[in-house]
C-alpha positions in Angstrom: -15.2 33.2 -20.3 -13.8 30.2 -18.3 -12.7 30.8 -14.8 -8.9 30.4 -14.3 -7.7 27.4 -12.2 -6.5 28.1 -8.7 -2.7 28.1 -8.5 -1.0 27.7 -5.1 2.7 28.7 -4.9 4.9 27.7 -2.1 8.5 28.8 -1.3 10.2 25.6 -0.3 13.9 26.8 -0.4 16.1 23.7 0.1 13.2 21.6 1.6 12.0 20.1 -1.5 15.6 19.0 -2.5 16.2 17.4 0.9 12.8 15.6 1.0 13.5 14.2 -2.5 16.9 12.9 -1.4 15.3 11.2 1.6 12.7 9.7 -0.7 15.3 8.5 -3.0 17.3 6.7 -0.3 14.1 5.2 1.4 14.9 6.8 4.7 11.3 6.7 6.0 10.7 3.3 4.6 13.7 1.8 6.2 13.0 3.3 9.5 9.4 2.1 9.3 10.7 -1.5 8.5 13.0 -1.5 11.4 10.6 -0.3 14.0 7.4 -2.0 12.7 4.0 -0.6 12.4 2.4 1.1 15.4 -1.2 0.7 16.1 -3.4 4.0 15.5 -0.4 6.0 14.1 -1.5 8.6 11.5 2.1 9.6 11.0 4.7 6.9 10.8 8.0 6.9 12.7 9.9 7.2 9.6 7.8 10.1 8.3 8.2 11.8 11.7 12.0 11.4 11.4 11.8 12.9 8.0 9.9 16.0 9.3 12.4 16.4 12.1 15.3 16.4 9.7 13.4 19.0 7.5 12.7 21.0 10.6 16.4 20.9 11.7 17.6 21.9 8.4 15.0 24.9 8.4 17.6 26.7 10.7 15.0 26.9 13.4 16.1 26.8 17.0 12.6 26.6 18.6 11.5 24.4 21.5 10.0 20.9 20.6 6.4 22.2 21.5 6.6 24.6 18.6 7.6 21.8 16.0 4.3 21.8 14.1 4.5 25.6 13.6 7.5 25.2 11.3 5.3 23.4 8.8 2.4 25.9 8.9 2.1 27.3 5.3 4.3 24.6 3.9 2.9 21.8 1.6 3.4 18.9 4.0 1.6 16.4 2.0 4.0 17.0 -0.8 7.0 17.1 1.4 6.1 14.2 3.7 3.3 12.3 2.2 -0.4 12.0 1.7 -2.4 12.9 4.9 0.4 14.4 6.8 -0.8 17.9 8.0 0.9 20.3 10.3 -1.6 19.6 13.0 -0.3 15.8 12.9 3.2 16.9 13.3 3.1 18.1 17.0 5.4 17.7 20.0 3.8 14.5 21.1 4.4 12.7 17.7 8.1 13.9 17.6 8.6 12.7 21.2 7.1 9.3 20.5 9.3 9.0 17.4 12.4 9.8 19.5 11.4 7.3 22.2 10.8 4.7 19.4 14.3 5.3 17.8 16.0 5.1 21.3 14.3 1.7 21.9 15.2 0.3 18.7 18.8 1.6 18.4 20.9 2.3 15.2 21.1 -1.4 14.0 17.6 -2.5 14.8 18.4 -4.4 17.9 16.5 -3.2 21.0 19.0 -1.3 23.3 18.4 -3.6 26.3 20.1 -6.3 24.4 22.5 -4.1 22.8 24.0 -2.6 26.0 24.0 0.9 24.8 25.2 2.6 21.6 26.9 0.2 19.4 26.5 -1.5 16.1 26.6 1.0 13.4 28.8 -1.3 11.3 27.7 -3.4 8.4 24.4 -4.1 10.1 23.4 -0.4 10.3 20.9 1.2 8.1 23.6 3.7 7.2 26.1 1.4 5.9 24.7 1.0 2.5 24.8 4.6 2.0 28.6 4.8 3.0 28.1 6.0 6.5 28.7 4.1 9.8 28.1 5.2 13.5 31.0 4.7 16.0 30.8 3.4 19.4 31.1 6.8 21.1 28.0 8.0 19.2 29.9 9.5 16.3 28.9 9.0 12.6 31.6 8.9 10.0 32.0 8.1 6.2 33.3 4.7 5.4 36.4 4.5 3.3 34.7 2.0 0.9 31.4 3.8 0.5 29.3 0.6 1.3 
């Protein structure tokens, strides 16, 4: 008698759907293209942002130092990409991701040249998807949808 194959079952709830939508719109790739490659990174800035969105939609109100615990027992390589493990999704990585996104700003122009929050119009990475960021830090839907 042949041994039966090992089957692993995970309860993803809405995380698989949300991860699939982020893959479809290319969120991680757009962010990584804007911020550029960082030497020695095992998890890119775009992938860390994707993880933060999934964590935020996981209805978890935990401190940043527990960020990686949210992904324990979840198929992170399936949700986020090859080589991404919960151990690599720690508070240091999320902090570096947030710092990097702050430095770059919402339109891909470094903030020291931008003079604070701005852009968010047609130059924004959100514009092709029908969203734009206002100057007061708000995000709204464009009437034309892109």
